Structures are given as C-alpha cells and as structure tokens.
N, C-alpha and C positions, 0 to 999 in steps of 0.2 A: 733765355729766348734773346735776351739784348744783345747777346754775342753773335746770333746768328742772323739778325734783321739789322740790316745798315741803317735804316731809318731810325730805327729804336734806339743803335748804339750812339747814333751822331745827335740825339737830342740831348741839349745840355741838361735840361731838368732830371731827365732819366739817370744821366751820370752823377748828377750831384745827388740823388736819391741812393743809388748804388754806394757811391762813396760813405754816405751817411750810414749805412747798415753793415759795410765793411768795418767801419770805424767804431762801430758799436755807439752811436749817437743815443744818449739816454733819452732825449724827447722822444723820438720815433718808436725805438723799443719799448721804452716805459710805456707810453700811450697804448700801443698795440698789445702789451701783457695786460694791463689793467682792463683793457676793453675784452677783451678773451676770458678774464675771470669773471666780469660781470656777466657777461653771456654764459658760460658755465653755470652760475649760481643761479639765474632765472630758469636755464633749462632743468637744472637737477631739481630745484625745489625742493630742497631735501627739509626734513622736520626739524633739523638744528637750527634753522632760520627762522621759525614760526614763531610767534608770539606766545605768551602763555595761555591766553584767552583764545586761542584757536585750536577748533578740534582736528585730530590727527587727521580725519578723512578730507580737510579742505582741500589739499593740495590734491588728493585724487579726482575731486569733482571740480576744481578749477584749474584746467591746465593753462600752462603759461602761453605767451604770445608765439613761442617757438615749438609747441606742440600740437598737433591736432587734438580735437575734442576725442575723449575717450569715452567709450560707452560705459554704464553703471554696472559694474561687475565685479568679483571679488578678485583682488590681487594679492598675489602669493608673495611678491617681492616690492620693495621700496621702489618708487619712481626712477631713482638715478640708474636702476638696471636698464631701463629703456636707452638710456644715451650710450653705456659701455657696453651693453649686452644686448642688442635691439632683438627683439621676438621676430621669429620667423611667422609668415603667414600661412595659416593652416590650409590645408588643400580643400577642406569643408567650406571656406570662404571665398574660394574662385570659382568661375564658372566651370561646371562640368564636375565639379567635386562632391563629395557626399560626406554626411556625417550620422552617425548612430550613436546615441548615448544613453542612459538609463534615463527615463522619463522624459525625453527628448525627442521630437519628431524627426525620423533622417528625412532628408529633401532627396529628390532624384537627381540623377547624374545631370539632367538636362537643365534641372533648376539651381539658382543661387541661393545661398541660405540667408535669405533677407528676411526671414522670419522663424521663430521656433517655437513649438508648442510643448506645453508641460502635459500633455496627455500621454499615458503609455502608448506605446505603439507595437502590437503584437509581432513576434518575429517567426511566427507559425501560422501556416493555413489552417482554417476552418476545420478542414476534415482531418488533420492531424489529432486533433481533441478526440477524434472519435475511434483512432487507433490505440489497440490494447494488444501487447504480445505481438506485435508484427501485423495483426489483422484488423479491418476496419467493423468497429461494430454497427451492423445496418439498423440496430432498433434506434442506435442513437442519430443515425443517418436519417433515417425515415423519420424520426421527429422533429428534426430540422426540417422536413419538406412540411410537415403539417404546421409548424410554426412560421413559417412562410406564408402558407396559403392564409392562416390565420390574420398576421400582420397586413396582409394585402386586401383581406376581407372579402376573399374569393368563396363563396357560400354553395357554389356549384361544384367546386373543384372535388373531385373524388379518385383517390388512387389507393389501391390497395398494397399490403405490404407484399405480396408475391410479384405484384406488376413492378414495383419498384426494384425489389431484387432482380428481375429480369433485364430491366434498364441500367442496372449497376453491373451487369455482367457483359464482358467483352472479351470475345473468342475464348468462351469458357472459365475465365478468370475474374474476380473480383478483385480490386485494389483502390486504394486512393485514388487515383485518376478516373477511373471509371465511376465510381461512387460520385466524386465531385460532378462528373458529366452528367450523371442522372439527376442530381439535385438541380442543377443548371437547366436542363431541358425541361425540367417539371415546371419550374418558375416561369419560362416562357410560356408553358401552356397556361397556367394560371391567368396571366395576363390577356390570353385568347389570341395569341398570334398564330396558333396552330391547335390542333389536336391530335390523340390517337399516336403520340410519338412511341417507337418502338425500334427496338434494336433491328441490325439487318444482316443476315449471314451471307457475308462476302465469299467465303472459303476458310479452307483450314491456315489459321494465323494471318488472315488477310483483315488488315484495320483501313476500312474507307472510311465515308462520312458516317458520322457516329450515329444518327437516326433516320429513319424514314417518319415523316410527318405528313398530316392532311392540314394544308394551309388555310388559312381564314381571313376575311377582311382582305386588306390591300395585300396580304401574301397568301392568295387564294391559289395562286399557281406553282407555289412552293410543295414541293415533294420530298426534301430531303433538309435536315438542320444538323449543323456541326457545332458543338459545344466547344468553348475555350474559357479557360480561367485565367484572369491576370492576378499578379500579386505585387505587393508594395515593395518599395526600395529595401525596407528592414528584412524583410523576407529572402531578399536576393542575397543580401548581405550575408544572413545566416546560412543561406544553403552555399557559400563559397561564391557566388557571382558578383560582377559588378552591378552596383545599384544605378541602373540607367533606365528610368521608367519611360522616356521617349523612346528609346532603340528596343525595349521589350515592346510596347505597344505598337510601333511601325512594324515590327515584326511579325506580330499576331494578325494585323490587317494584310502585311503582303501573302502571308501564309495561306489565308482564307480566299484570296484571289485567286492564288495557285491551284488549291485544291478543287474549287469549282470549275476551274477551265480543264483540270487533269480527269476528274471524275465524270465529266459531261463530253469527254472526246471518247469515242469508240476505239479508235486507233491506239491511244493511250493506254486505256485499259485492257484492251488485247495483250497486250504486252507482260500483264501482272500473273506472276505465278501463283497459281492454285485457286486464281478467280473463280468462282462459279460461272459457267455459261449463262445461267439463268439468274445472275444476281441482278438485283432490283437497285437501277443506277438513274442518275437524274438524266433527262433528256435535254438539258441546256444549262448555261451558267446561271441563269435566272431561276432555275428550279431548288436552287439551294439557299437555305437562309443561315447565316453566321450569327450565332448567341455567344456573346461576350459576357461573362459574370465577374464584374470587379469588386465583389463582396470581400475579398482579401486585399484591397487597396485602400489605406486610409483616406480619409475624407480630404485632406489637402493635397493629395497626388491624384485624385480621381480627374480633375480636369485635363491636367496634363495627359494623362492616360487615352483619355475620351479623344483628344485630339489627334495623339500619334496614331491610335487605332485608325481612325477615319483618314489620316494622311495616308498611312501605309495601305488602307485598302482603295484608295483613291476616291473617297467617298461613294462607296458602294451602297446603293438603297436598299440590297438584301442584307443588311447587317444591323442588331439590336443589340444595345449593351444595357446590361441589366445592373443594378446598384450603382449606377452610374453618378449619383450625386452623393447620397447618402444609403446606408444598408437599411432594408427593412427590418 
C-alpha cells in the first residue's frame, strides 16, 4: 500500500519502518512474535497451561478476554478447536430457523430459539393415535369428545355415538380430517357458541363449509361453522413441511376469510359443479363462524399461532380459537 500512496511512501518514519522489516530487525520482529504467541496462549487457554489444583472445566466456564462468553453446555472438543476450526452457527439459532431434537421443544420458523424446553413434543396429531390399520377408531374419538366435555365441566352436553358418527362423515367418508372436525365442532358446542351442529349435503363430492349450526349469544346470527385444526412445528417437520408457525396460522386466517366470502356469494357458488340447487348456504359473510382448534399446537407455540391466525383473518370477529393457551 505504501508504494501506491505517495503521501505514505514519502513519510520518513514509514520508510524507516519498512527498511527495518526488510532488514529483519530483531527488535520489531521479535516483539511482534512474542506478542502473537501471548495472544495465542490466552486465546487457546489449553489444559496444558492450567495449574494442578484447577479443575479441567475451569477453562470452559471462564472464557478469556478474547472470547465471548459461552453457554454452559457439553463440549465434545477442547477449546483450541474454536480457534483453528470455528464452529458454524446452526440455522436453528438464526431468525427463521427451526430445531427438533429428542426431548427438546422445536420452535417455529417465525421465532428464534431463545429458549428450549425439556418437555417431549409430540410429532403426531391427537387423532393419529386413534387410527388403526388405516381407519379411525370412532369409539376412541368419541371417548375424547366425552373427555373434553368432562374437562370443561359441561354437564348439559349430550351427544350420542350415532350423532357423532354423522358429524364425522363428510361426503360419505370417514377419515382423520373429518373426525378431527367433528371433535372440534362439538367442543365449540360445549362452550355454548352454538347448538345443533350438523353436516350439510352440498351435493356429490362437494365440500363446502363444514357444518350448519344454530348460533347462540353474540353469535346468534351465525348459521354455519367451519372447523380448522392447527398443528405444531414438530408435526409439520414430521409430515415433511417447513416448520413455520406464523405462515401456517396466517394461511388459516386468510383461508377462513376467503371461504366466508365465497360461500355467501351466489354468483360464485352457482359455478360450483354438482352443487345442489337447494343446498343450505350462508346469507352473508357474517353468517359463518370459523372454529380453530389448537389442541395439536404445543403451549410455547400457541401464542404465535393465535396472533398469526388473527393477522391472516384481519381480526375477524366471527372467529374463535379453542385450546388457545393450554389444552383442556
């Protein structure tokens, strides 16, 4: 650089320094070497430099002035590896990253991993526990309905197995999705948001809003309800999807708004193939209530999921979120 810059090259002190370096001046080179060696010793903090009465963990728990504080964690390698082979930052520790480990809570793609839990997080939905040989055990699912009613303390709730089976059937089929919807819609009924939930026959293979209901209280004008089930990031990963709680919740909210507009618009519904001409449809967007069940979302992700759903739905007032803090 001193050759290309005339101001530096004309400075006598700089020329003197360059001359000493070229000439191998021991004063300058020796001092630089000693200083570099001291820095290396303090940086490495190797065990060979420790006194006999100092425990081996002292170096790990007392970083040098040249190293940032390290978290108290298990180290597989000596500290000197960090100097010559610096560790790469895991994507899980970056914004937008995610982590799933045995007995460690996975965080959503929206959240940073600022805290980890030692609780075991399920990688399967609750309904998957009721599936045997590819079919849902309705008896187990019905038991879950009664368990939730008991947990809520709903003494007046009454639902027969036959009614539950009808609610769990959509377009003549019973699958894990339709059974989850039935459990969700019945929990909303337990809370007194509506009554008389039932499936609607829209036509052959036509899947419209999930249920017709009789709204109660502040939802007295509601005639239809659509059930949605959110899942945690661990389940997303296990199913082969990106673990992004915020994106999932926002998608649920946006879809609910779209469905309300679509199924209350006669011009749009008239274009649906095989739709029954006498199908029971909502009269307006305010006639439909969205019921989201966050039972399959772990507690530490529920708040983010709730915010994302409301954000996507643009704070729609005809929307309720079940199990939004803890599961019943």
